[in-house]
C-alpha positions in Angstrom: -40.7 67.9 44.2 -38.6 65.2 46.0 -37.4 62.3 44.0 -36.5 58.7 44.9 -32.9 57.7 44.2 -31.5 54.2 44.0 -29.8 53.1 47.2 -26.3 51.7 47.2 -26.3 47.9 47.0 -25.2 47.7 50.8 -28.3 49.5 52.0 -31.9 48.6 52.1 -34.3 51.2 50.8 -36.5 53.2 53.3 -39.5 51.9 51.5 -38.4 48.3 52.2 -37.9 49.2 55.9 -41.3 50.9 56.2 -43.0 47.8 54.7 -41.1 45.4 57.1 -42.3 47.7 60.0 -45.9 48.0 58.8 -46.1 44.2 58.6 -44.5 43.7 62.0 -46.8 46.3 63.6 -49.9 44.7 62.0 -48.9 41.2 63.3 -48.2 42.6 66.8 -51.4 44.5 67.0 -53.5 41.6 65.7 -52.0 39.4 68.5 -52.7 42.0 71.1 -56.1 43.0 69.9 -57.9 40.0 68.4 -60.9 42.2 67.3 -58.4 43.9 65.0 -58.0 40.8 63.0 -61.8 40.5 62.7 -62.0 44.1 61.4 -59.3 43.4 58.8 -61.3 40.4 57.6 -64.5 42.4 57.4 -62.8 45.2 55.5 -61.3 42.8 53.1 -64.7 41.2 52.4 -66.3 44.7 51.8 -63.4 45.9 49.5 -63.7 42.7 47.4 -67.5 43.3 47.0 -66.9 46.9 46.0 -64.4 46.1 43.4 -66.5 43.3 41.9 -69.6 45.4 41.7 -68.0 48.6 40.4 -65.7 48.1 37.5 -65.2 51.9 37.0 -63.9 52.1 40.6 -61.5 49.2 39.9 -60.3 50.8 36.7 -59.8 54.3 38.4 -57.8 52.7 41.2 -55.7 50.6 38.7 -54.8 53.6 36.6 -53.9 55.6 39.7 -51.6 52.9 40.9 -53.6 52.5 44.1 -55.3 49.0 43.6 -52.1 47.1 44.8 -51.9 49.2 47.9 -55.5 49.0 49.2 -54.8 45.9 51.3 -51.5 47.2 52.8 -52.7 50.6 53.6 -52.6 51.4 57.3 -52.2 54.3 59.6 -51.4 54.1 63.3 -51.5 56.6 66.1 -49.3 57.2 69.1 -49.3 59.7 72.0 -45.9 61.0 73.4 -45.1 62.7 76.5 -42.1 64.8 76.2 -40.1 67.0 73.7 -37.3 64.5 73.7 -39.6 61.7 72.8 -41.0 63.7 69.8 -37.5 64.6 68.7 -36.3 61.0 68.7 -39.5 59.6 67.0 -38.8 62.0 64.1 -35.4 60.4 63.6 -36.8 56.9 64.0 -39.4 57.5 61.3 -36.8 59.1 59.0 -35.2 55.7 58.8 -38.2 54.5 57.1 -38.6 57.4 54.7 -41.4 59.1 56.7 -41.4 62.9 57.3 -43.6 65.1 59.6 -46.5 66.7 57.5 -49.1 69.0 58.9 -49.7 70.5 62.3 -52.9 69.7 64.1 -54.2 71.4 67.2 -56.6 69.1 69.0 -57.0 71.3 72.1 -59.8 73.2 70.0 -61.9 70.0 70.4 -61.1 69.4 74.1 -58.2 67.0 73.7 -54.9 68.3 75.3 -52.4 67.4 72.5 -51.0 68.7 69.3 -49.9 66.5 66.5 -48.3 65.8 63.2 -48.5 62.9 60.7 -45.2 61.1 59.8 -45.6 59.7 56.3 -43.6 59.3 53.0 -44.2 62.3 50.7 -42.8 61.1 47.4 -45.5 59.7 45.1 -43.5 56.6 44.2 -42.8 55.9 47.9 -46.6 56.3 48.7 -47.5 53.8 45.9 -45.1 51.3 47.5 -46.4 51.7 51.0 -48.2 54.8 52.3 -48.0 53.8 56.0 -48.4 56.9 58.2 -48.5 57.5 62.0 -50.6 60.2 63.6 -48.2 61.3 66.4 -49.4 63.5 69.2 -47.5 65.3 71.9 -49.1 65.8 75.3 -49.5 69.5 76.3 -48.8 69.5 79.9 -49.3 73.2 80.1 -53.0 72.5 79.7 -53.1 70.6 83.1 -54.6 73.3 85.3 -53.5 71.7 88.7 -49.9 72.8 89.1 -49.1 70.0 91.5 -50.4 67.3 89.1 -48.6 68.9 86.2 -45.3 68.9 88.0 -45.9 65.3 89.1 -46.6 64.2 85.5 -43.5 66.0 84.4 -41.5 64.2 86.8 -42.9 60.8 85.9 -42.3 61.3 82.1 -38.8 62.6 82.7 -37.8 59.2 84.2 -38.9 57.0 81.4 -37.0 55.9 78.3 -39.2 54.7 75.5 -36.6 53.7 72.9 -34.3 50.7 73.4 -30.5 51.4 73.4 -30.2 49.3 70.1 -32.8 51.3 68.4 -31.1 54.5 69.2 -27.8 53.1 68.0 -29.3 52.0 64.8 -30.9 55.4 64.2 -27.5 57.0 64.8 -25.8 54.4 62.4 -28.4 55.3 59.8 -27.7 59.0 60.2 -24.0 58.6 60.0 -23.8 56.0 57.1 -26.8 57.1 55.1 -28.6 53.8 55.3 -28.9 50.3 56.9 -28.0 46.9 55.6 -30.6 44.1 55.4 -29.4 42.7 58.7 -29.5 46.1 60.3 -32.9 46.8 58.9 -34.3 43.7 60.4 -32.7 44.4 63.8 -34.0 48.0 63.6 -37.6 46.9 62.9 -37.6 44.5 66.0 -36.0 47.1 68.2 -38.3 50.0 67.1 -41.4 47.8 67.6 -40.7 47.6 71.3 -41.6 51.4 71.6 -45.1 50.6 70.4 -45.8 47.5 72.4 -48.5 47.3 75.0 -47.5 46.9 78.6 -50.0 45.9 81.1 -48.1 47.2 84.1 -48.7 50.9 85.0 -45.6 52.9 86.2 -47.8 54.8 88.7 -49.9 54.0 91.7 -53.7 53.5 91.5 -54.2 56.8 93.4 -51.9 58.7 90.9 -53.6 57.1 88.0 -57.0 58.2 89.3 -55.9 61.8 89.6 -54.5 61.8 86.1 -57.6 60.2 84.8 -59.8 62.7 86.5 -57.9 65.6 84.7 -58.3 63.8 81.4 -58.3 60.1 80.4 -55.8 60.9 77.7 -53.4 62.4 80.2 -53.5 59.1 82.2 -53.0 57.1 79.1 -49.8 59.0 78.2 -48.2 59.4 81.7 -49.0 56.1 83.3 -47.1 53.6 81.1 -43.6 52.6 80.0 -44.2 53.9 76.5 -46.6 55.1 73.9 -48.4 51.8 73.0 -49.9 52.0 69.6 -53.5 52.9 70.3 -54.9 51.8 67.0 -54.1 50.7 63.4 -56.3 51.4 60.5 -57.2 49.5 57.3 -58.6 51.4 54.4 -62.0 50.5 53.1 -63.8 51.4 49.8 -67.2 51.6 51.5 -67.1 52.7 55.1 -70.9 52.8 55.4 -71.0 49.1 54.6 -68.3 48.3 57.3 -70.1 50.5 59.8 -73.4 48.6 59.2 -71.7 45.1 59.2 -69.4 45.6 62.3 -72.2 44.3 64.7 -72.6 41.1 62.6 -68.9 40.4 63.5 -69.4 41.1 67.3 -67.9 44.6 67.0 -69.7 47.7 68.3 -69.0 50.8 66.1 -69.0 54.4 67.3 -72.2 56.3 66.8 -71.4 58.3 63.7 -68.8 58.3 60.9 -66.4 61.2 61.3 -65.8 63.5 58.4 -67.8 64.3 55.2 -71.0 62.4 54.4 -71.3 59.6 51.8 -70.8 61.0 48.3 -70.4 59.8 44.8 -67.0 61.5 44.7 -65.3 60.9 48.0 -63.4 63.8 49.5 -60.7 64.0 52.3 -61.2 61.3 54.9 -64.0 59.5 56.6 -63.3 57.5 59.8 -65.1 55.2 62.3 -63.9 52.8 64.9 -65.0 50.3 67.5 -65.0 51.0 71.2 -61.8 50.9 73.1 -61.0 47.8 75.0 -61.3 47.8 78.9 -58.0 46.1 79.6 -56.7 44.8 83.0 -53.6 46.6 84.3 -51.4 46.3 87.4 -50.6 49.3 89.3 -47.3 49.9 91.1 -47.5 49.5 94.8 -45.7 48.0 97.8 -47.1 44.6 96.9 -47.4 45.0 93.2 -50.8 43.4 93.2 -53.1 46.2 92.8 -55.3 45.5 89.8 -57.4 47.9 87.7 -58.5 48.6 84.2 -57.6 51.1 81.5 -59.3 52.1 78.2 -57.0 53.1 75.4 -56.7 50.8 72.4 -59.3 50.4 69.7 -59.8 49.6 66.1 -60.4 52.2 63.4 -61.4 52.2 59.7 -60.8 54.9 57.1 -62.2 55.8 53.6 -60.0 58.2 51.7 -61.1 60.6 49.0 -59.6 63.3 47.0 -57.3 66.0 48.5 -59.0 69.3 48.7 -57.3 72.6 47.8 -57.1 75.5 50.3 -60.4 76.9 48.8 -62.0 73.5 49.0 -60.9 73.1 52.7 -62.4 76.4 53.6 -65.7 75.3 52.3 -65.4 71.9 53.8 -64.7 73.5 57.3 -67.6 75.9 57.0 -70.1 73.1 56.0 -68.9 70.8 58.8 -68.9 73.6 61.5 -72.4 74.6 60.5 -73.7 71.0 61.2 -71.7 70.4 64.4 -72.9 73.7 65.7 -76.6 72.7 65.5 -76.6 68.9 65.9 -74.6 67.2 68.7 -74.5 63.5 68.9 -74.9 62.3 72.5 -73.8 59.3 74.4 -75.1 56.0 73.0 -75.5 57.6 69.6 -78.5 59.9 70.4 -79.3 62.1 67.4 -76.9 60.2 65.2 -79.5 59.8 62.4 -80.3 63.6 62.6 -76.7 64.4 62.3 -76.1 62.2 59.3 -79.2 63.6 57.5 -78.2 67.2 58.2 -74.5 66.6 57.2 -75.7 65.2 53.8 -78.0 68.2 53.2 -75.4 70.7 54.0 -72.8 69.1 51.9 -74.9 69.5 48.8 -73.1 72.9 48.5 -69.9 71.1 47.6 -70.0 69.8 44.0 -70.1 66.0 43.7 -68.6 65.4 40.3 -64.8 65.2 39.6 -65.0 67.7 36.8 -66.8 70.3 38.8 -64.5 69.9 41.6 -61.5 70.4 39.3 -63.1 73.3 37.4 -63.9 75.1 40.6 -60.3 74.6 41.9 -61.7 72.7 44.9 -59.6 69.6 44.8 -56.3 68.3 43.4 -55.8 66.0 40.4 -53.2 64.2 38.7 -52.9 64.8 34.9 -51.8 62.3 32.2 -51.5 62.3 28.4 -54.0 59.8 26.8 -53.0 57.4 24.1 -55.1 59.4 21.7 -53.4 62.6 22.7 -49.9 61.1 22.1 -50.9 59.8 18.8 -52.5 63.1 17.7 -49.4 65.0 18.9 -47.3 62.9 16.4 -49.2 64.3 13.4 -50.5 67.8 14.4 -50.1 70.7 16.6 -52.2 70.5 19.7 -54.0 73.4 21.5 -51.9 74.8 24.3 -54.9 74.9 26.6 -55.5 72.1 29.1 -59.2 72.6 29.0 -59.2 72.1 25.2 -57.0 69.2 25.6 -59.4 67.6 28.1 -62.4 68.3 25.9 -60.7 66.5 22.9 -59.8 63.5 25.0 -56.1 64.2 24.8 -55.6 65.0 28.5 -57.0 62.9 31.4 -57.3 63.6 35.1 -57.7 61.4 38.2 -58.1 62.5 41.9 -55.1 62.7 44.1 -55.8 60.8 47.2 -55.7 62.6 50.6 -52.9 61.3 52.6 -53.4 63.3 55.7 -55.8 63.8 58.7 -58.5 66.1 59.7 -58.2 67.6 63.4 -61.9 67.6 64.2 -62.3 64.0 63.0 -59.3 62.9 64.9 -60.6 64.4 68.2 -63.9 62.9 67.6 -62.2 59.5 67.3 -60.1 60.2 70.4 -63.3 61.3 72.4 -65.3 58.4 71.4 -62.7 56.1 72.8 -61.8 57.8 75.9 -65.2 57.0 77.5 -68.4 58.8 76.4 -68.5 62.4 75.6 -65.9 63.7 77.9 -65.0 67.3 77.0 -62.6 69.7 78.3 -63.1 73.5 77.7 -59.4 74.4 76.9 -58.8 77.8 75.7 -57.7 77.7 72.1 -54.0 78.1 72.3 -52.3 76.7 69.2 -48.6 76.4 69.7 -47.0 75.3 66.5 -43.7 77.1 67.3 -43.3 75.0 70.4 -44.2 71.8 68.7 -41.7 72.4 65.9 -39.0 73.3 68.5 -39.6 70.0 70.2 -39.7 68.1 66.9 -36.4 69.7 65.8 -37.8 70.4 62.3 -40.5 72.3 60.4 -43.6 70.2 59.5 -44.3 70.1 55.7 -47.3 71.9 54.3 -49.6 69.2 53.0 -51.4 71.5 50.6 -48.0 72.6 49.0 -47.1 68.8 48.5 -50.4 68.2 46.7 -50.1 71.3 44.6 -46.5 70.2 43.6 -47.8 66.7 42.6 -50.6 68.3 40.5 -48.2 70.8 38.8 -45.6 68.1 38.1 -48.1 65.8 36.6 -49.4 68.5 34.3 -46.0 69.4 33.2 -45.1 65.8 32.5 -48.5 65.2 30.5 -47.9 68.3 28.4 -44.4 67.3 27.7 -45.7 63.9 26.4 -48.0 65.9 24.1 -45.2 68.0 22.7 -46.4 71.1 24.6 -43.6 71.5 27.2 -42.6 75.1 27.9 -45.6 76.8 26.3 -47.4 79.5 28.2 -50.6 77.9 29.5 -53.9 79.0 31.0 -54.5 77.6 34.5 -56.6 74.4 34.7 -59.0 75.7 37.3 
C-alpha cells in the first residue's frame, strides 16, 4: 500500500495543492452558477440536521476520520476531446496527488465517452481532502457520419486547453519533485483556466447544430475552447431529504436518485442533480453576433456508502439491472414512484446490516483494536481468530467509504442533463486499451485498493493486540 512521505521544506505537499485547487474551483463555480451556492447551503443544513438527530452516525464518522471532511468533499466532472488532452490532464492532476482509478465505459448507456476518476489513493491523503474528478474522453469513432467525425477531429486538433504557464509548472514539478508555495499558488491559478466557462463557441451555429444532432455531449466537447467543469458535487448524509427540499429553494431535481435505494447501511454511491442551465452563447461567424443557447452545466449531490467487494458488486449490478430492465423512468419523471418502489423491493436481497455485509464478504471494512482488546492483550493470550476477537469486543470494524463511481449512475446523470431521455444505440465496444494508451498510464484497480486498505488495517489491529504474524482465518 502506498504511503505519504514528508515533503522537503521547499516544497508544498500535493495535499495542500489539491486543497487550494478545490477551494478555488468551488469559488469559481459558485460565481458562474449561482444555484450551486444555494445547493451547498441546502446540503449543509441537511447534514447538520442529520448529525444532530443521529449521534451514532456522528460517532461513526468521527471514529472513521470522516467528520472533518464532510464539508470539503467534492467531486467534479470534465469531458476531454483528444488523447493529448487526456495525457496532459493526468500530469496536471499528479501535481495534486491524484491518480487515475477505474475504467468506465459509458457507451453501454448511450453516452459516447469512456472515463476514469482522478483521486488520491492514500488513506491519509483521502482524509485530508478526497477531491476527485470524473474525467471522460470523447470517443470520436462512435460518430457514424464520417464527414462530421473528420470535422470534429480537425476542430479539436486546433485547440489548446492548457495555458503555457500551467504546462511549464507541470514540467517543473516533474523535474524537481515538487513546487514551492509561490509556484503552487501560480499553478492553481493557471490550472483553473482549463476548467473555466467560456460563453463563446469556437464553431458556427450550423456546425454546432450538426454536432448537437449527433449527440448533445459531442457538441459540448467539440464546440468550446476547453472542457469547462460541468458540475461540482457536495456530499450529503441524506440525499432523500435534499431531493425533497430542492424545490423549496427554487431548484428542480432530476426525476429519480441514481444508484441503490435508501438503506440503513448505505452502499456505494447515490446521486441526484438539478437540471442543466440553458446558457446564452455566441457562435463564431462573419459578424460574431450570432446568439444561441447551450445546455451543459448543472449541480449534483452525492451520498456515499461502503465500498462493495467484487462479490458485492456482482449482486448489486444484478439487482439494479433487474429493475432498470422492467421499469423505465420517462421524461418528466413518469414512473419515478414505481421505479423507487421496485428498487427498494429488489434490494432486500442485499443484507442491510454492517455485520451481515462483512460476514458475507460483500463489503470492505477497516479494522481496529479496541481499548478493551489492547488492555486484555497486556495480561493474557488472545485468540488468533478475528471473529472471536470481534465477539469479545477486542476488534472493531467500520465501513470503508466508496471513493469511486458507478457507470450506469454517471450515464443517468449525464442523460438527464443533456435534455430529456436522449439515447443512442451504440454497440458495446469497450476499449480500455485505447483509453490507457491515450492516458499514458494504467488505471488503478479500485477493488484492489480497498482490499489493500482492509488487509493493512487488520494487520495493524492484530499487531496492536500482540497477534502479528500468526496464521489467521479469513474474516469473511
